[in-house]
KENUSE-839106 format. One record per residue: x, y, z of N, C-alpha, C in turn; residue number from 1. Coordinates in steps of 0.05 Angstrom, whole numbers. Each point is the difference from the previous one (the first is absolute). Layout:
N
((X, Y, Z), (X, Y, Z), (X, Y, Z), NUM);
...
END
This chain:
233
((3962, 1918, 2808), (-16, 2, -25), (-29, 7, 7), 1);
((-10, 22, -10), (-27, 9, 7), (-20, -16, -15), 2);
((-24, -5, 12), (-21, -16, -14), (-10, 15, -24), 3);
((-7, -15, -20), (-11, 11, -25), (-28, 11, 5), 4);
((-5, 25, -5), (-27, 11, 5), (-20, -13, -19), 5);
((-25, -2, 10), (-21, -12, -17), (-4, 16, -25), 6);
((-7, -13, -22), (-5, 14, -25), (-26, 15, 3), 7);
((-3, 21, -16), (-26, 16, 1), (-24, -18, -5), 8);
((2, -19, -18), (-23, -17, -7), (-8, -17, 24), 9);
((20, -12, 14), (-6, -17, 23), (-11, 16, 23), 10);
((10, 25, 4), (-10, 17, 21), (-29, 7, -6), 11);
((-6, 6, -25), (-27, 8, -8), (-19, -24, 4), 12);
((10, -24, -6), (-16, -24, 3), (-6, -5, 30), 13);
((20, 5, 17), (-4, -3, 29), (-20, 19, 10), 14);
((1, 25, -9), (-19, 20, 9), (-29, -7, -9), 15);
((-2, -10, -25), (-26, -8, -10), (-12, -23, 16), 16);
((18, -19, 8), (-10, -22, 17), (-9, 9, 27), 17);
((14, 20, 11), (-8, 11, 26), (-27, 14, -2), 18);
((-4, 15, -21), (-25, 13, -4), (-23, -20, -4), 19);
((6, -21, -14), (-20, -21, -5), (-7, -14, 27), 20);
((20, -5, 17), (-5, -12, 25), (-17, 17, 18), 21);
((5, 26, 0), (-16, 19, 16), (-28, 2, -10), 22);
((-4, -4, -26), (-27, 3, -12), (-17, -25, 4), 23);
((13, -23, 6), (-15, -25, 0), (-24, 0, 19), 24);
((3, 10, 25), (-24, -1, 18), (-24, 15, -12), 25);
((5, 23, -12), (-21, 15, -12), (-12, -15, -24), 26);
((16, -13, -16), (-9, -15, -23), (-17, -24, 9), 27);
((9, -13, 21), (-15, -22, 11), (-27, 8, 11), 28);
((0, 23, 14), (-26, 10, 11), (-19, 8, -22), 29);
((10, 12, -21), (-17, 7, -22), (-12, -25, -14), 30);
((17, -20, -4), (-10, -25, -12), (-20, -13, 18), 31);
((6, 0, 26), (-19, -13, 19), (-26, 14, 0), 32);
((0, 27, 0), (-26, 15, 0), (-16, -8, -25), 33);
((13, 0, -23), (-14, -8, -25), (-14, -27, 3), 34);
((15, -20, 10), (-10, -27, 1), (-21, -3, 22), 35);
((4, 12, 23), (-19, -2, 22), (-27, 12, -9), 36);
((1, 22, -15), (-25, 13, -9), (-13, -16, -22), 37);
((17, -11, -18), (-11, -16, -22), (-11, -27, 8), 38);
((14, -13, 19), (-7, -28, 6), (-10, -5, 28), 39);
((4, 19, 18), (-7, -4, 28), (24, -11, 15), 40);
((-3, -1, 27), (23, -8, 16), (5, -30, -2), 41);
((-21, -16, 2), (3, -29, 0), (12, -10, -26), 42);
((-9, 11, -23), (9, -11, -26), (27, 11, -9), 43);
((10, 20, 13), (26, 11, -8), (23, -17, 11), 44);
((19, -8, -17), (22, -16, 9), (25, 17, -1), 45);
((18, -5, 19), (24, 17, 2), (18, -4, -24), 46);
((0, -24, -13), (17, -3, -24), (-11, 17, -23), 47);
((-26, 4, -1), (-12, 18, -20), (9, 29, 5), 48);
((0, 8, 25), (9, 27, 7), (30, 4, -8), 49);
((16, -20, 7), (29, 2, -7), (4, 1, -30), 50);
((-15, -16, -15), (3, -1, -29), (-8, 27, -12), 51);
((-22, 12, 10), (-9, 25, -11), (20, 22, 6), 52);
((13, -2, 23), (20, 20, 7), (28, -5, -13), 53);
((2, -24, -13), (25, -6, -14), (22, -11, 18), 54);
((-8, -12, 22), (20, -12, 19), (-8, -28, 6), 55);
((18, -14, 14), (-6, -27, 9), (-17, 0, 25), 56);
((-13, -23, 6), (-15, -2, 24), (18, 3, 25), 57);
((24, -11, -3), (19, 3, 22), (7, 29, 6), 58);
((2, 16, -21), (6, 28, 4), (-23, 14, 14), 59);
((-25, -7, -7), (-23, 11, 13), (1, -5, 30), 60);
((7, -25, 8), (0, -7, 28), (23, 13, 15), 61);
((20, 11, -14), (20, 16, 14), (-12, 25, 12), 62);
((-20, 11, -13), (-13, 25, 8), (-25, -5, 17), 63);
((-15, -20, -8), (-26, -5, 13), (-2, -30, 6), 64);
((1, -8, 26), (3, -29, 7), (-25, -17, -6), 65);
((-23, 12, -5), (-24, -15, -6), (-19, 17, -16), 66);
((-21, -13, -11), (-20, 15, -16), (-15, 19, 18), 67);
((-4, -8, 25), (-14, 18, 19), (16, 25, 5), 68);
((26, -3, 4), (17, 24, 4), (1, 17, -25), 69);
((0, -13, -23), (0, 15, -25), (-26, 17, -2), 70);
((-23, -12, 6), (-25, 14, -1), (0, 24, 20), 71);
((10, -5, 24), (1, 21, 20), (17, 24, -11), 72);
((22, -7, -13), (17, 21, -10), (-14, 16, -22), 73);
((-16, -14, -17), (-15, 13, -21), (-20, 20, 13), 74);
((-14, -9, 21), (-19, 18, 13), (13, 24, 12), 75);
((23, -5, 13), (14, 23, 13), (10, 20, -21), 76);
((10, -11, -22), (11, 17, -21), (-21, 17, -13), 77);
((-24, -11, -5), (-20, 13, -16), (-22, 14, 16), 78);
((-5, -8, 25), (-22, 12, 16), (9, 8, 28), 79);
((8, -20, 16), (5, 6, 28), (22, 21, 4), 80);
((20, 0, -17), (22, 19, 3), (-7, 29, -6), 81);
((-25, 4, -9), (-8, 28, -7), (-14, 14, 23), 82);
((-7, -14, 21), (-16, 13, 21), (15, 22, 14), 83);
((26, -3, 5), (15, 22, 13), (-1, 25, -17), 84);
((3, -3, -26), (-1, 23, -19), (-28, 13, 1), 85);
((-21, -17, 0), (-27, 11, 0), (-7, 14, 27), 86);
((10, -11, 22), (-5, 13, 25), (15, 27, 2), 87);
((24, 2, -12), (14, 25, 0), (-15, 20, -17), 88);
((-11, -8, -23), (-16, 18, -17), (-24, 10, 15), 89);
((-13, -17, 15), (-24, 9, 15), (8, 20, 21), 90);
((23, -5, 13), (9, 18, 21), (6, 28, -11), 91);
((10, 1, -25), (8, 26, -12), (-22, 14, -15), 92);
((-23, -14, -4), (-21, 12, -16), (-12, 24, 13), 93);
((-4, 22, -15), (-10, 25, 12), (-28, 7, -9), 94);
((-12, -16, -17), (-27, 7, -9), (-22, -11, 18), 95);
((-25, 2, -9), (-22, -11, 16), (1, -30, 0), 96);
((-15, -12, 18), (-1, -29, 1), (-15, -12, -23), 97);
((-19, 14, -11), (-13, -9, -25), (21, -2, -22), 98);
((18, 20, -2), (21, -1, -19), (20, -23, 5), 99);
((5, -6, 26), (17, -22, 7), (-12, -26, -10), 100);
((-26, -4, 4), (-13, -25, -8), (1, -3, -30), 101);
((-6, 21, -15), (1, -1, -29), (29, -6, -9), 102);
((19, 12, 12), (28, -5, -6), (8, -29, 6), 103);
((-10, -10, 22), (5, -28, 8), (-10, -19, -22), 104);
((-24, 4, -10), (-10, -17, -21), (17, 2, -26), 105);
((7, 25, -7), (15, 4, -24), (27, -13, 1), 106);
((14, 4, 22), (27, -12, 3), (-2, -30, 2), 107);
((-20, -11, 14), (-3, -29, 1), (-4, -11, -28), 108);
((-16, 12, -16), (-5, -11, -27), (26, 1, -16), 109);
((14, 22, 1), (24, 4, -16), (22, -20, 8), 110);
((3, -4, 27), (23, -16, 10), (-6, -29, 4), 111);
((-26, -7, 4), (-7, -28, 6), (-22, -9, -19), 112);
((-23, 14, 0), (-24, -10, -14), (4, -6, -29), 113);
((14, 17, -15), (3, -4, -29), (24, -17, -6), 114);
((15, -10, 19), (23, -16, -4), (-6, -29, 4), 115);
((19, -17, -7), (-3, -29, 5), (-2, -7, 29), 116);
((10, 17, 18), (0, -5, 28), (-29, -2, 11), 117);
((-19, 12, -13), (-28, -1, 9), (-11, -29, -2), 118);
((13, -17, -16), (-9, -27, -2), (6, -16, 25), 119);
((17, 9, 17), (6, -14, 25), (-25, -2, 17), 120);
((-16, 21, 0), (-25, 0, 16), (-18, -22, -9), 121);
((-4, -3, -26), (-17, -22, -10), (12, -27, 8), 122);
((26, -3, -3), (13, -25, 8), (-5, -6, 29), 123);
((2, 19, 18), (-4, -5, 28), (-29, -8, 6), 124);
((-19, 13, -13), (-28, -6, 5), (-7, -28, -10), 125);
((12, -8, -22), (-7, -26, -12), (15, -24, 12), 126);
((24, 5, 12), (16, -22, 10), (5, 1, 30), 127);
((-11, 19, 13), (6, 4, 29), (-4, -24, 17), 128);
((-22, -14, -5), (-8, -22, 18), (21, -23, 0), 129);
((15, -2, -22), (19, -22, -3), (28, 7, 11), 130);
((5, 26, 6), (27, 8, 8), (-2, 19, 24), 131);
((-6, -10, 24), (-4, 17, 23), (25, 16, 8), 132);
((24, -11, -5), (24, 16, 7), (2, 25, -17), 133);
((-6, -3, -26), (1, 22, -18), (-21, 21, 7), 134);
((-24, -10, 8), (-21, 18, 8), (8, 17, 25), 135);
((12, -13, 19), (9, 14, 24), (20, 21, -7), 136);
((19, -7, -17), (20, 20, -10), (-14, 23, -13), 137);
((-19, -5, -19), (-13, 21, -15), (-17, 18, 19), 138);
((-12, -13, 20), (-15, 15, 19), (17, 21, 15), 139);
((24, -9, 8), (17, 17, 16), (14, 21, -17), 140);
((8, -7, -25), (16, 17, -16), (-16, 19, -19), 141);
((-25, -8, -6), (-15, 16, -20), (-27, 9, 12), 142);
((-16, -19, 9), (-28, 7, 8), (0, 19, 24), 143);
((14, -7, 21), (-1, 17, 24), (13, 28, -5), 144);
((23, 2, -13), (11, 26, -6), (-18, 17, -18), 145);
((-13, -14, -19), (-18, 15, -18), (-24, 11, 15), 146);
((-11, -17, 17), (-23, 10, 16), (8, 22, 19), 147);
((24, -2, 11), (10, 21, 18), (4, 27, -14), 148);
((9, -2, -25), (4, 25, -15), (-26, 13, -7), 149);
((-20, -15, -8), (-26, 11, -6), (-13, 11, 26), 150);
((4, -14, 22), (-11, 10, 25), (12, 27, 7), 151);
((26, 3, -4), (13, 26, 5), (-13, 22, -16), 152);
((-6, -6, -25), (-13, 21, -17), (-27, 7, 11), 153);
((-16, -20, 8), (-26, 6, 11), (2, 15, 26), 154);
((18, -8, 17), (4, 14, 26), (8, 29, -5), 155);
((16, 4, -20), (8, 28, -7), (-24, 17, -6), 156);
((-18, -12, -17), (-24, 15, -7), (-18, 6, 23), 157);
((-3, -20, 18), (-17, 4, 24), (12, 21, 18), 158);
((26, -2, 5), (14, 19, 18), (-2, 28, -10), 159);
((-1, 4, -26), (-1, 27, -11), (-29, 9, -5), 160);
((-19, -16, 9), (-29, 5, -3), (-8, 2, -30), 161);
((15, -14, -16), (-7, -2, -29), (-18, -24, -5), 162);
((5, -21, 15), (-16, -24, -2), (-17, -3, 25), 163);
((-24, -11, -3), (-17, -4, 23), (10, -24, 17), 164);
((-8, -1, 24), (7, -23, 17), (-11, -26, -11), 165);
((15, -21, 2), (-9, -25, -13), (14, -24, 14), 166);
((-9, -23, -6), (13, -25, 9), (23, -5, -19), 167);
((24, 6, 8), (23, -2, -18), (7, -28, -8), 168);
((-6, -19, 19), (6, -28, -6), (-14, -10, -25), 169);
((-24, 10, -5), (-15, -8, -23), (4, 18, -24), 170);
((4, 26, 6), (3, 19, -22), (26, -5, -16), 171);
((20, -12, 13), (24, -7, -15), (-7, -18, -24), 172);
((-19, -18, 4), (-7, -19, -21), (-16, 14, -22), 173);
((-14, 21, 7), (-14, 16, -21), (20, 12, -19), 174);
((22, 10, 11), (21, 11, -17), (15, -21, -16), 175);
((4, -23, 12), (15, -22, -13), (-16, -14, -23), 176);
((-27, 0, 3), (-16, -16, -18), (4, 7, -30), 177);
((1, 25, -8), (5, 6, -28), (27, -11, -10), 178);
((20, 1, 17), (26, -10, -8), (0, -30, -5), 179);
((-13, -14, 19), (-2, -29, -3), (-15, -8, -25), 180);
((-22, 14, -4), (-17, -6, -24), (17, 3, -25), 181);
((15, 22, -3), (15, 5, -24), (22, -21, -4), 182);
((13, -8, 21), (21, -20, -3), (-12, -27, -8), 183);
((-22, -8, 12), (-13, -25, -8), (-10, 1, -29), 184);
((-12, 23, -7), (-10, 3, -27), (23, -1, -21), 185);
((22, 14, 6), (22, 1, -19), (12, -27, -5), 186);
((0, -17, 20), (13, -26, -3), (-20, -23, -3), 187);
((-24, 6, -9), (-20, -20, -6), (-14, 7, -25), 188);
((-24, 11, 1), (-15, 8, -24), (14, 21, -16), 189);
((12, 19, 13), (14, 21, -14), (24, -10, -16), 190);
((12, -22, 8), (22, -11, -15), (-9, -12, -26), 191);
((-25, -9, -1), (-11, -12, -25), (-16, 20, -17), 192);
((-14, 18, 13), (-16, 20, -14), (8, 27, 11), 193);
((21, 13, -10), (11, 24, 13), (-20, 23, 3), 194);
((-20, 3, -18), (-18, 22, 2), (-27, -8, 12), 195);
((-1, -23, 13), (-25, -10, 11), (-10, 18, 23), 196);
((17, 15, 13), (-8, 17, 22), (-17, 23, -9), 197);
((5, 9, -25), (-16, 22, -12), (10, 27, 8), 198);
((22, 1, 14), (13, 26, 7), (29, -6, 7), 199);
((16, 21, 1), (28, -5, 7), (3, -3, 30), 200);
((21, -14, 10), (4, -2, 29), (2, 28, 13), 201);
((12, 19, -14), (3, 27, 12), (-28, 12, 4), 202);
((-18, -3, -19), (-27, 10, 3), (-14, -14, 23), 203);
((3, -26, 2), (-12, -15, 21), (9, 10, 28), 204);
((26, 4, 2), (11, 9, 26), (-11, 27, 7), 205);
((-1, 18, -20), (-10, 27, 5), (-29, 0, 10), 206);
((-16, -17, -12), (-29, -2, 8), (-2, -12, 28), 207);
((16, -20, 5), (-1, -12, 27), (10, 19, 21), 208);
((20, 16, -6), (10, 20, 19), (-22, 21, 6), 209);
((-14, 8, -21), (-22, 19, 4), (-21, -11, 18), 210);
((-8, -25, -5), (-21, -13, 16), (9, -3, 29), 211);
((25, -8, 5), (10, -4, 27), (2, 26, 15), 212);
((10, 20, -14), (4, 26, 13), (-27, 13, 6), 213);
((-20, -5, -17), (-27, 11, 5), (-11, -11, 27), 214);
((7, -25, 6), (-9, -12, 25), (18, 8, 24), 215);
((26, 6, -5), (18, 5, 22), (0, 29, 9), 216);
((-2, 19, -20), (5, 28, 7), (-23, 12, 17), 217);
((9, 17, 18), (-19, 16, 16), (-14, 20, -18), 218);
((-26, 2, 2), (-15, 19, -17), (-17, 17, 19), 219);
((-3, 25, -7), (-18, 18, 16), (-28, -12, 1), 220);
((-13, 4, 23), (-27, -10, 3), (-18, 12, -22), 221);
((-16, -16, -12), (-18, 9, -20), (-21, 18, 13), 222);
((-8, 21, -15), (-21, 18, 12), (-26, -15, 4), 223);
((-16, 8, 20), (-25, -14, 4), (-19, 3, -24), 224);
((-15, -20, -4), (-19, 1, -23), (-21, 21, 6), 225);
((-9, 15, -20), (-21, 20, 5), (-26, -14, 8), 226);
((-16, 14, 16), (-25, -13, 9), (-19, -3, -24), 227);
((-16, -21, 2), (-19, -6, -21), (-21, 23, -2), 228);
((-7, 9, -24), (-19, 22, -3), (-27, -6, 11), 229);
((-7, -26, 1), (-27, -8, 10), (1, -8, 29), 230);
((24, -6, 10), (2, -8, 28), (-7, -29, 4), 231);
((-9, -14, -21), (-6, -28, 2), (11, -15, -24), 232);
((2, -26, 2), (9, -17, -23), (-24, -6, -17), 233);
END
């Protein structure tokens, strides 16, 4: 006697459960990002994350064994996991290095700066002292790769004689500073008074890029000043 095949309704229910199971890690990461940005790392509880994702705390621990591992997964999903893509884009870019830098700012704002993920930077700056293990992770997964990517852009400009020679260790922070400012602003004063900046983030980035490139780019030597008509001051 052959087994009775499952009914279409039960098969559909099984497929739906499988899809739901596959979606759970992403739903948990999204809920965790929301709460980490809203409340900070210390104040966020795993049962809150589970409840917001619509699962039990036990289910959350099946995927992420601790709050620290959950936070690391959030960072990898939203920031650290993008560096391979960004490095590939830099490798394939065919324009000038000034165009690379402007593109870098634009893409950063679209993919990180204007999203909830930018709140992770404020979280790290405000709570770093209390969670050294998390800081070490963030240093290795986000800060160092980010600095390395910017350094590659600057080295590209110098190698092509587009940028003047400079101390790259410090110039990296010149490029980073506008990004950090916008993230801190967005998740502090900007969250309460959205128009307090007096300009859009896109305008701010464009102005900062102009200022930075004015200092970085090689310029022809200015012509000598004409002699004074009197010969004296």
